[in-house]
Structures are given as C-alpha cells and as structure tokens.
Backbone atoms as SQL, in Angstrom:
CREATE TABLE atoms (id INTEGER PRIMARY KEY, chain TEXT, resi INTEGER, resn TEXT, atom TEXT, x REAL, y REAL, z REAL);
INSERT INTO atoms VALUES
  (1, 'A', 1, 'THR', 'N', 33.373, 62.930, 34.441),
  (2, 'A', 1, 'THR', 'CA', 34.196, 62.967, 33.496),
  (3, 'A', 1, 'THR', 'C', 35.274, 61.683, 33.222),
  (4, 'A', 2, 'MET', 'N', 35.941, 61.587, 32.038),
  (5, 'A', 2, 'MET', 'CA', 36.819, 60.818, 32.004),
  (6, 'A', 2, 'MET', 'C', 38.138, 60.961, 32.389),
  (7, 'A', 3, 'ALA', 'N', 38.452, 62.140, 33.144),
  (8, 'A', 3, 'ALA', 'CA', 39.784, 62.269, 33.477),
  (9, 'A', 3, 'ALA', 'C', 39.413, 61.839, 34.915),
  (10, 'A', 4, 'GLU', 'N', 38.525, 61.585, 35.848),
  (11, 'A', 4, 'GLU', 'CA', 38.154, 61.583, 36.789),
  (12, 'A', 4, 'GLU', 'C', 38.592, 59.661, 37.113),
  (13, 'A', 5, 'THR', 'N', 37.808, 58.914, 35.977),
  (14, 'A', 5, 'THR', 'CA', 38.014, 57.640, 36.458),
  (15, 'A', 5, 'THR', 'C', 39.419, 57.341, 35.796),
  (16, 'A', 6, 'GLN', 'N', 39.966, 57.736, 34.857),
  (17, 'A', 6, 'GLN', 'CA', 41.534, 57.609, 34.055),
  (18, 'A', 6, 'GLN', 'C', 42.340, 57.523, 35.139),
  (19, 'A', 7, 'THR', 'N', 43.142, 56.727, 35.853),
  (20, 'A', 7, 'THR', 'CA', 44.479, 56.930, 36.329),
  (21, 'A', 7, 'THR', 'C', 45.848, 57.503, 35.789),
  (22, 'A', 8, 'LEU', 'N', 46.249, 58.469, 36.625),
  (23, 'A', 8, 'LEU', 'CA', 47.184, 59.429, 36.101),
  (24, 'A', 8, 'LEU', 'C', 48.734, 58.401, 36.497),
  (25, 'A', 9, 'ASN', 'N', 49.489, 57.986, 35.274),
  (26, 'A', 9, 'ASN', 'CA', 50.554, 57.371, 35.334),
  (27, 'A', 9, 'ASN', 'C', 51.493, 57.852, 34.734),
  (28, 'A', 10, 'PHE', 'N', 52.044, 59.084, 35.472),
  (29, 'A', 10, 'PHE', 'CA', 53.352, 59.301, 35.070),
  (30, 'A', 10, 'PHE', 'C', 54.410, 58.799, 35.907),
  (31, 'A', 11, 'GLY', 'N', 56.039, 59.774, 35.410),
  (32, 'A', 11, 'GLY', 'CA', 56.882, 59.157, 35.575),
  (33, 'A', 11, 'GLY', 'C', 57.628, 57.773, 35.737),
  (34, 'A', 12, 'PRO', 'N', 58.824, 57.553, 35.825),
  (35, 'A', 12, 'PRO', 'CA', 59.231, 55.829, 35.440),
  (36, 'A', 12, 'PRO', 'C', 58.769, 55.130, 36.541),
  (37, 'A', 13, 'GLU', 'N', 58.324, 53.492, 35.685),
  (38, 'A', 13, 'GLU', 'CA', 57.649, 52.545, 36.521),
  (39, 'A', 13, 'GLU', 'C', 58.285, 52.373, 37.753),
  (40, 'A', 14, 'TRP', 'N', 59.392, 52.468, 37.749),
  (41, 'A', 14, 'TRP', 'CA', 60.053, 52.122, 39.176),
  (42, 'A', 14, 'TRP', 'C', 60.105, 52.916, 40.375),
  (43, 'A', 15, 'LEU', 'N', 59.886, 54.448, 40.105),
  (44, 'A', 15, 'LEU', 'CA', 59.125, 55.408, 40.648),
  (45, 'A', 15, 'LEU', 'C', 58.352, 55.222, 41.128),
  (46, 'A', 16, 'ARG', 'N', 56.642, 54.554, 40.153),
  (47, 'A', 16, 'ARG', 'CA', 55.517, 54.416, 40.628),
  (48, 'A', 16, 'ARG', 'C', 55.443, 53.092, 42.041),
  (49, 'A', 17, 'ALA', 'N', 56.519, 52.198, 41.438),
  (50, 'A', 17, 'ALA', 'CA', 56.545, 51.151, 42.233),
  (51, 'A', 17, 'ALA', 'C', 57.129, 51.310, 43.606),
  (52, 'A', 18, 'LEU', 'N', 58.119, 52.096, 43.546),
  (53, 'A', 18, 'LEU', 'CA', 58.541, 52.884, 44.852),
  (54, 'A', 18, 'LEU', 'C', 57.277, 53.425, 45.902),
  (55, 'A', 19, 'SER', 'N', 56.673, 54.237, 45.506),
  (56, 'A', 19, 'SER', 'CA', 55.464, 55.175, 46.084),
  (57, 'A', 19, 'SER', 'C', 54.428, 54.120, 46.065),
  (58, 'A', 20, 'GLY', 'N', 54.325, 52.974, 46.086),
  (59, 'A', 20, 'GLY', 'CA', 53.234, 51.901, 46.098),
  (60, 'A', 20, 'GLY', 'C', 52.597, 51.163, 45.122),
  (61, 'A', 21, 'GLY', 'N', 52.684, 51.376, 44.224),
  (62, 'A', 21, 'GLY', 'CA', 52.167, 51.305, 43.083),
  (63, 'A', 21, 'GLY', 'C', 51.732, 52.422, 42.087),
  (64, 'A', 22, 'GLY', 'N', 50.758, 53.099, 42.773),
  (65, 'A', 22, 'GLY', 'CA', 50.519, 54.469, 41.950),
  (66, 'A', 22, 'GLY', 'C', 48.688, 53.748, 41.161),
  (67, 'A', 23, 'GLY', 'N', 48.562, 52.474, 41.441),
  (68, 'A', 23, 'GLY', 'CA', 47.554, 52.343, 40.679),
  (69, 'A', 23, 'GLY', 'C', 46.358, 53.064, 41.198),
  (70, 'A', 24, 'SER', 'N', 46.209, 52.941, 42.502),
  (71, 'A', 24, 'SER', 'CA', 44.779, 53.519, 43.189),
  (72, 'A', 24, 'SER', 'C', 44.882, 55.250, 42.732),
  (73, 'A', 25, 'GLY', 'N', 45.517, 55.598, 41.954),
  (74, 'A', 25, 'GLY', 'CA', 45.297, 56.942, 41.892),
  (75, 'A', 25, 'GLY', 'C', 45.287, 57.927, 43.111),
  (76, 'A', 26, 'GLY', 'N', 44.363, 58.878, 42.815),
  (77, 'A', 26, 'GLY', 'CA', 44.035, 59.688, 44.402),
  (78, 'A', 26, 'GLY', 'C', 42.916, 59.657, 44.952),
  (79, 'A', 27, 'GLY', 'N', 43.061, 58.372, 45.192),
  (80, 'A', 27, 'GLY', 'CA', 42.007, 57.685, 46.203),
  (81, 'A', 27, 'GLY', 'C', 40.808, 58.028, 46.268),
  (82, 'A', 28, 'GLY', 'N', 39.710, 58.117, 45.145),
  (83, 'A', 28, 'GLY', 'CA', 38.963, 58.643, 45.026),
  (84, 'A', 28, 'GLY', 'C', 38.113, 57.697, 44.973),
  (85, 'A', 29, 'SER', 'N', 38.542, 56.463, 44.862),
  (86, 'A', 29, 'SER', 'CA', 37.512, 55.688, 44.591),
  (87, 'A', 29, 'SER', 'C', 37.262, 54.618, 45.622),
  (88, 'A', 30, 'SER', 'N', 36.197, 53.931, 45.973),
  (89, 'A', 30, 'SER', 'CA', 35.924, 53.324, 47.284),
  (90, 'A', 30, 'SER', 'C', 36.190, 52.141, 47.375),
  (91, 'A', 31, 'ASN', 'N', 36.047, 51.004, 46.370),
  (92, 'A', 31, 'ASN', 'CA', 36.542, 49.933, 46.248),
  (93, 'A', 31, 'ASN', 'C', 38.055, 49.583, 46.094),
  (94, 'A', 32, 'ALA', 'N', 38.863, 50.502, 46.089),
  (95, 'A', 32, 'ALA', 'CA', 40.140, 50.531, 46.503),
  (96, 'A', 32, 'ALA', 'C', 40.724, 49.273, 47.554),
  (97, 'A', 33, 'VAL', 'N', 40.947, 48.251, 47.606),
  (98, 'A', 33, 'VAL', 'CA', 41.722, 47.258, 48.548),
  (99, 'A', 33, 'VAL', 'C', 42.838, 48.099, 49.043),
  (100, 'A', 34, 'ALA', 'N', 43.469, 48.494, 50.394),
  (101, 'A', 34, 'ALA', 'CA', 44.523, 48.589, 50.690),
  (102, 'A', 34, 'ALA', 'C', 45.637, 47.360, 51.041),
  (103, 'A', 35, 'SER', 'N', 46.574, 47.494, 50.333),
  (104, 'A', 35, 'SER', 'CA', 47.526, 46.568, 50.371),
  (105, 'A', 35, 'SER', 'C', 48.022, 46.499, 51.647),
  (106, 'A', 36, 'PRO', 'N', 48.294, 45.172, 52.332),
  (107, 'A', 36, 'PRO', 'CA', 49.116, 44.975, 53.578),
  (108, 'A', 36, 'PRO', 'C', 50.722, 45.907, 53.555),
  (109, 'A', 37, 'PRO', 'N', 51.008, 46.261, 54.773),
  (110, 'A', 37, 'PRO', 'CA', 52.279, 47.031, 54.814),
  (111, 'A', 37, 'PRO', 'C', 53.642, 45.820, 54.807),
  (112, 'A', 38, 'LEU', 'N', 54.368, 46.195, 54.106),
  (113, 'A', 38, 'LEU', 'CA', 55.924, 45.592, 53.618),
  (114, 'A', 38, 'LEU', 'C', 56.120, 45.177, 55.080),
  (115, 'A', 39, 'SER', 'N', 56.609, 43.713, 54.997),
  (116, 'A', 39, 'SER', 'CA', 57.941, 43.766, 56.385),
  (117, 'A', 39, 'SER', 'C', 58.838, 44.289, 56.575),
  (118, 'A', 40, 'PRO', 'N', 59.386, 44.659, 57.476),
  (119, 'A', 40, 'PRO', 'CA', 60.459, 45.851, 57.274),
  (120, 'A', 40, 'PRO', 'C', 61.576, 45.247, 57.033),
  (121, 'A', 41, 'ALA', 'N', 61.699, 43.683, 56.973),
  (122, 'A', 41, 'ALA', 'CA', 63.152, 43.082, 56.712),
  (123, 'A', 41, 'ALA', 'C', 62.933, 43.125, 54.976),
  (124, 'A', 42, 'LEU', 'N', 62.074, 43.398, 54.372),
  (125, 'A', 42, 'LEU', 'CA', 62.165, 43.571, 53.114),
  (126, 'A', 42, 'LEU', 'C', 62.079, 44.550, 52.168),
  (127, 'A', 43, 'PRO', 'N', 63.130, 45.121, 52.134),
  (128, 'A', 43, 'PRO', 'CA', 62.673, 46.664, 51.278),
  (129, 'A', 43, 'PRO', 'C', 61.764, 46.590, 50.531),
  (130, 'A', 44, 'LYS', 'N', 61.328, 47.424, 49.788),
  (131, 'A', 44, 'LYS', 'CA', 60.290, 47.540, 48.773),
  (132, 'A', 44, 'LYS', 'C', 61.092, 47.715, 47.087),
  (133, 'A', 45, 'TYR', 'N', 62.141, 48.458, 47.183),
  (134, 'A', 45, 'TYR', 'CA', 63.318, 48.365, 46.379),
  (135, 'A', 45, 'TYR', 'C', 64.366, 47.679, 46.446),
  (136, 'A', 46, 'LYS', 'N', 64.977, 47.106, 45.453),
  (137, 'A', 46, 'LYS', 'CA', 66.050, 46.309, 45.373),
  (138, 'A', 46, 'LYS', 'C', 67.380, 47.615, 45.755),
  (139, 'A', 47, 'LEU', 'N', 68.356, 47.475, 46.555),
  (140, 'A', 47, 'LEU', 'CA', 69.475, 48.017, 47.193),
  (141, 'A', 47, 'LEU', 'C', 70.549, 47.696, 45.821),
  (142, 'A', 48, 'ALA', 'N', 71.244, 48.521, 45.675),
  (143, 'A', 48, 'ALA', 'CA', 72.579, 48.240, 44.755),
  (144, 'A', 48, 'ALA', 'C', 73.661, 47.089, 44.604),
  (145, 'A', 49, 'ASP', 'N', 73.919, 46.418, 43.981),
  (146, 'A', 49, 'ASP', 'CA', 74.570, 45.386, 43.944),
  (147, 'A', 49, 'ASP', 'C', 76.056, 46.083, 44.919),
  (148, 'A', 50, 'TYR', 'N', 76.608, 46.880, 44.616),
  (149, 'A', 50, 'TYR', 'CA', 77.743, 47.463, 44.936),
  (150, 'A', 50, 'TYR', 'C', 77.271, 48.646, 45.850),
  (151, 'A', 51, 'ARG', 'N', 76.718, 48.259, 47.452),
  (152, 'A', 51, 'ARG', 'CA', 76.529, 49.369, 48.473),
  (153, 'A', 51, 'ARG', 'C', 77.864, 49.519, 49.546),
  (154, 'A', 52, 'TYR', 'N', 78.259, 50.699, 49.876),
  (155, 'A', 52, 'TYR', 'CA', 78.979, 50.610, 50.946),
  (156, 'A', 52, 'TYR', 'C', 78.626, 51.278, 51.619),
  (157, 'A', 53, 'GLY', 'N', 78.650, 51.195, 53.088),
  (158, 'A', 53, 'GLY', 'CA', 77.979, 51.799, 54.436),
  (159, 'A', 53, 'GLY', 'C', 79.544, 52.773, 54.571),
  (160, 'A', 54, 'ARG', 'N', 79.256, 53.802, 55.484),
  (161, 'A', 54, 'ARG', 'CA', 80.066, 54.930, 55.789),
  (162, 'A', 54, 'ARG', 'C', 81.200, 54.213, 56.564),
  (163, 'A', 55, 'GLU', 'N', 81.300, 53.469, 57.442),
  (164, 'A', 55, 'GLU', 'CA', 82.411, 52.639, 58.264),
  (165, 'A', 55, 'GLU', 'C', 83.564, 51.456, 56.878),
  (166, 'A', 56, 'GLU', 'N', 82.622, 51.214, 55.823),
  (167, 'A', 56, 'GLU', 'CA', 83.084, 50.497, 54.985),
  (168, 'A', 56, 'GLU', 'C', 84.535, 51.422, 54.117),
  (169, 'A', 57, 'MET', 'N', 83.736, 52.694, 53.515),
  (170, 'A', 57, 'MET', 'CA', 84.256, 53.786, 53.150),
  (171, 'A', 57, 'MET', 'C', 85.527, 54.780, 53.550),
  (172, 'A', 58, 'LEU', 'N', 85.367, 54.595, 54.633),
  (173, 'A', 58, 'LEU', 'CA', 86.307, 55.542, 55.873),
  (174, 'A', 58, 'LEU', 'C', 87.444, 54.010, 56.082),
  (175, 'A', 59, 'ALA', 'N', 86.774, 53.009, 55.903),
  (176, 'A', 59, 'ALA', 'CA', 88.128, 52.168, 56.046),
  (177, 'A', 59, 'ALA', 'C', 89.074, 52.227, 54.924),
  (178, 'A', 60, 'LEU', 'N', 88.680, 52.789, 53.913),
  (179, 'A', 60, 'LEU', 'CA', 89.530, 52.797, 52.654),
  (180, 'A', 60, 'LEU', 'C', 90.312, 53.834, 52.411),
  (181, 'A', 61, 'TYR', 'N', 90.098, 54.856, 53.576),
  (182, 'A', 61, 'TYR', 'CA', 91.184, 55.826, 53.969),
  (183, 'A', 61, 'TYR', 'C', 92.458, 55.234, 54.469),
  (184, 'A', 62, 'VAL', 'N', 93.961, 55.573, 53.668),
  (185, 'A', 62, 'VAL', 'CA', 94.872, 55.646, 54.498),
  (186, 'A', 62, 'VAL', 'C', 95.428, 56.720, 54.570),
  (187, 'A', 63, 'LYS', 'N', 95.748, 57.262, 55.843),
  (188, 'A', 63, 'LYS', 'CA', 96.289, 59.136, 55.852),
  (189, 'A', 63, 'LYS', 'C', 97.687, 58.805, 55.327),
  (190, 'A', 64, 'ASP', 'N', 98.559, 57.613, 55.216),
  (191, 'A', 64, 'ASP', 'CA', 99.860, 57.875, 54.651),
  (192, 'A', 64, 'ASP', 'C', 100.083, 57.588, 53.050),
  (193, 'A', 65, 'ASN', 'N', 98.869, 57.517, 52.590),
  (194, 'A', 65, 'ASN', 'CA', 99.411, 56.812, 50.949),
  (195, 'A', 65, 'ASN', 'C', 99.755, 58.404, 49.969),
  (196, 'A', 66, 'LYS', 'N', 100.213, 57.823, 49.284),
  (197, 'A', 66, 'LYS', 'CA', 101.206, 58.818, 48.551),
  (198, 'A', 66, 'LYS', 'C', 100.225, 59.147, 46.912),
  (199, 'A', 67, 'ILE', 'N', 100.675, 60.223, 46.494),
  (200, 'A', 67, 'ILE', 'CA', 100.038, 60.437, 45.105),
  (201, 'A', 67, 'ILE', 'C', 100.430, 59.730, 44.118),
  (202, 'A', 68, 'PRO', 'N', 99.481, 58.802, 43.846),
  (203, 'A', 68, 'PRO', 'CA', 99.756, 57.891, 42.488),
  (204, 'A', 68, 'PRO', 'C', 100.571, 58.738, 41.356),
  (205, 'A', 69, 'ILE', 'N', 101.833, 57.924, 40.697),
  (206, 'A', 69, 'ILE', 'CA', 102.982, 58.376, 40.087),
  (207, 'A', 69, 'ILE', 'C', 102.565, 58.786, 39.122),
  (208, 'A', 70, 'ASP', 'N', 101.037, 58.521, 38.129),
  (209, 'A', 70, 'ASP', 'CA', 100.661, 58.710, 37.257),
  (210, 'A', 70, 'ASP', 'C', 99.945, 60.152, 37.093),
  (211, 'A', 71, 'LEU', 'N', 99.899, 60.649, 38.428),
  (212, 'A', 71, 'LEU', 'CA', 99.050, 61.878, 38.214),
  (213, 'A', 71, 'LEU', 'C', 100.216, 62.691, 38.710),
  (214, 'A', 72, 'HIS', 'N', 101.222, 62.515, 38.479),
  (215, 'A', 72, 'HIS', 'CA', 102.654, 63.760, 38.876),
  (216, 'A', 72, 'HIS', 'C', 102.876, 64.086, 37.454),
  (217, 'A', 73, 'ASP', 'N', 101.929, 64.475, 36.578),
  (218, 'A', 73, 'ASP', 'CA', 101.980, 64.843, 35.467),
  (219, 'A', 73, 'ASP', 'C', 101.861, 66.173, 34.963),
  (220, 'A', 74, 'LYS', 'N', 102.576, 67.067, 34.046),
  (221, 'A', 74, 'LYS', 'CA', 102.234, 68.384, 34.289),
  (222, 'A', 74, 'LYS', 'C', 100.744, 69.081, 34.045),
  (223, 'A', 75, 'GLU', 'N', 99.873, 67.946, 33.247),
  (224, 'A', 75, 'GLU', 'CA', 98.818, 68.165, 32.880),
  (225, 'A', 75, 'GLU', 'C', 97.399, 68.695, 34.773),
  (226, 'A', 76, 'PHE', 'N', 98.331, 67.492, 35.506),
  (227, 'A', 76, 'PHE', 'CA', 97.595, 67.596, 36.670),
  (228, 'A', 76, 'PHE', 'C', 97.868, 68.504, 37.709),
  (229, 'A', 77, 'LEU', 'N', 99.135, 68.700, 37.458),
  (230, 'A', 77, 'LEU', 'CA', 99.669, 70.057, 38.206),
  (231, 'A', 77, 'LEU', 'C', 99.170, 71.168, 38.870),
  (232, 'A', 78, 'PRO', 'N', 97.762, 71.971, 37.916),
  (233, 'A', 78, 'PRO', 'CA', 97.141, 73.038, 38.382),
  (234, 'A', 78, 'PRO', 'C', 96.050, 72.248, 39.886),
  (235, 'A', 79, 'ILE', 'N', 95.563, 71.258, 39.840),
  (236, 'A', 79, 'ILE', 'CA', 94.776, 70.459, 40.541),
  (237, 'A', 79, 'ILE', 'C', 95.104, 69.665, 41.479),
  (238, 'A', 80, 'LEU', 'N', 96.539, 69.497, 41.458),
  (239, 'A', 80, 'LEU', 'CA', 97.077, 68.398, 42.689),
  (240, 'A', 80, 'LEU', 'C', 97.543, 68.930, 44.139),
  (241, 'A', 81, 'GLN', 'N', 97.701, 68.605, 45.055),
  (242, 'A', 81, 'GLN', 'CA', 97.392, 68.724, 45.982),
  (243, 'A', 81, 'GLN', 'C', 98.245, 67.544, 47.355),
  (244, 'A', 82, 'GLU', 'N', 99.985, 68.079, 47.734),
  (245, 'A', 82, 'GLU', 'CA', 100.532, 67.156, 47.841),
  (246, 'A', 82, 'GLU', 'C', 100.074, 66.276, 49.005),
  (247, 'A', 83, 'GLU', 'N', 99.123, 67.089, 50.130),
  (248, 'A', 83, 'GLU', 'CA', 98.420, 66.823, 51.210),
  (249, 'A', 83, 'GLU', 'C', 97.347, 66.695, 50.721),
  (250, 'A', 84, 'PRO', 'N', 96.752, 65.483, 50.894),
  (251, 'A', 84, 'PRO', 'CA', 95.322, 64.913, 50.462),
  (252, 'A', 84, 'PRO', 'C', 94.520, 65.205, 51.306),
  (253, 'A', 85, 'LEU', 'N', 92.932, 65.977, 51.834),
  (254, 'A', 85, 'LEU', 'CA', 92.416, 66.160, 52.485),
  (255, 'A', 85, 'LEU', 'C', 91.829, 65.018, 53.372),
  (256, 'A', 86, 'PRO', 'N', 91.406, 64.631, 54.722),
  (257, 'A', 86, 'PRO', 'CA', 91.125, 63.693, 55.106),
  (258, 'A', 86, 'PRO', 'C', 89.182, 64.197, 54.694),
  (259, 'A', 87, 'PRO', 'N', 88.905, 62.498, 54.758),
  (260, 'A', 87, 'PRO', 'CA', 87.732, 62.621, 54.658),
  (261, 'A', 87, 'PRO', 'C', 86.781, 63.125, 56.425),
  (262, 'A', 88, 'LEU', 'N', 85.658, 63.926, 55.681),
  (263, 'A', 88, 'LEU', 'CA', 85.058, 65.089, 56.348),
  (264, 'A', 88, 'LEU', 'C', 84.765, 64.208, 57.518),
  (265, 'A', 89, 'ALA', 'N', 84.372, 63.321, 57.656),
  (266, 'A', 89, 'ALA', 'CA', 83.526, 62.628, 59.001),
  (267, 'A', 89, 'ALA', 'C', 85.075, 62.442, 59.968),
  (268, 'A', 90, 'LEU', 'N', 86.155, 62.562, 59.809),
  (269, 'A', 90, 'LEU', 'CA', 87.161, 62.312, 60.667),
  (270, 'A', 90, 'LEU', 'C', 87.687, 63.530, 60.801),
  (271, 'A', 91, 'VAL', 'N', 87.279, 64.599, 60.417),
  (272, 'A', 91, 'VAL', 'CA', 87.387, 66.339, 60.880),
  (273, 'A', 91, 'VAL', 'C', 86.764, 66.610, 62.254),
  (274, 'A', 92, 'SER', 'N', 87.218, 67.105, 63.532),
  (275, 'A', 92, 'SER', 'CA', 86.517, 67.894, 64.082),
  (276, 'A', 92, 'SER', 'C', 85.939, 69.304, 63.658),
  (277, 'A', 93, 'PHE', 'N', 84.732, 69.109, 64.151),
  (278, 'A', 93, 'PHE', 'CA', 84.056, 70.594, 64.265),
  (279, 'A', 93, 'PHE', 'C', 84.884, 71.676, 64.806),
  (280, 'A', 94, 'THR', 'N', 84.885, 72.980, 64.324),
  (281, 'A', 94, 'THR', 'CA', 85.347, 74.036, 64.945),
  (282, 'A', 94, 'THR', 'C', 84.761, 74.678, 66.023),
  (283, 'A', 95, 'GLU', 'N', 85.141, 75.841, 66.848),
  (284, 'A', 95, 'GLU', 'CA', 84.443, 75.886, 67.805),
  (285, 'A', 95, 'GLU', 'C', 83.153, 76.380, 67.561),
  (286, 'A', 96, 'GLU', 'N', 83.116, 77.108, 66.265),
  (287, 'A', 96, 'GLU', 'CA', 82.009, 78.265, 65.545),
  (288, 'A', 96, 'GLU', 'C', 81.036, 76.922, 64.605),
  (289, 'A', 97, 'GLU', 'N', 81.281, 76.249, 64.299),
  (290, 'A', 97, 'GLU', 'CA', 80.497, 75.196, 63.970),
  (291, 'A', 97, 'GLU', 'C', 79.974, 73.959, 64.859),
  (292, 'A', 98, 'GLN', 'N', 80.421, 74.281, 66.134),
  (293, 'A', 98, 'GLN', 'CA', 79.689, 73.573, 67.089),
  (294, 'A', 98, 'GLN', 'C', 78.690, 74.336, 67.866),
  (295, 'A', 99, 'ARG', 'N', 78.880, 75.431, 67.986),
  (296, 'A', 99, 'ARG', 'CA', 77.891, 76.349, 68.362),
  (297, 'A', 99, 'ARG', 'C', 76.928, 76.812, 67.442),
  (298, 'A', 100, 'ALA', 'N', 77.065, 76.364, 66.083),
  (299, 'A', 100, 'ALA', 'CA', 76.033, 76.448, 65.214),
  (300, 'A', 100, 'ALA', 'C', 75.155, 75.418, 65.387),
  (301, 'A', 101, 'GLU', 'N', 75.639, 74.065, 65.342),
  (302, 'A', 101, 'GLU', 'CA', 75.241, 72.823, 65.524),
  (303, 'A', 101, 'GLU', 'C', 73.863, 72.608, 66.734),
  (304, 'A', 102, 'SER', 'N', 74.430, 73.687, 67.773),
  (305, 'A', 102, 'SER', 'CA', 73.644, 73.513, 68.688),
  (306, 'A', 102, 'SER', 'C', 72.481, 74.030, 69.324);
C-alpha cells in the first residue's frame, strides 16, 4: 500500500535530525544503508551559545549579596525575602532525605 512506502515525516526538522535523520522510517526497507556512528567528540546537535555548567552557575552565587534597592518597592514586598535561599546544590541533605536516597 502507499502508506507502507511513504516515509512519515512528523515533528520539527531539528528533532528528526537529532534522532538520526528520520529518513529511513520504520526500518522496513532492506536497501537502507546504515550511517556510521558519529565520533563522540562531535555532538549531533549544536549546543547553545550561552551554555553554563553547574560549577559556573554556583560560582555566581555570592552569599552576602544584598537585595537590590530597586526591589525595595511596595509591589515586591509580598514576595520579597530578606534572606535569599542558597542554591540547593549547597544545602546538605536532612537525615530523612539521606535515608530515602539510599
């Protein structure tokens, strides 16, 4: 039937490219040539221009930073917290959380 010979191309093009081209469809055709695996040094997709790792983000955190004066406005008071919470990566697990993790 026509449905078997036609390749389904749904989803955005960048997503099909991520999953290996999407051109060979359901794998039913015997004449499809398997492409060689990509080298691990070359990602299949382009990384974001402004991409930051965990350590870089944690390095931005300054414990003694004060709340910007612009936020000392009455419209922000309901959501303003004098002591900002530290990043969760710097917070130790409670005993209960440690037990649940193991």
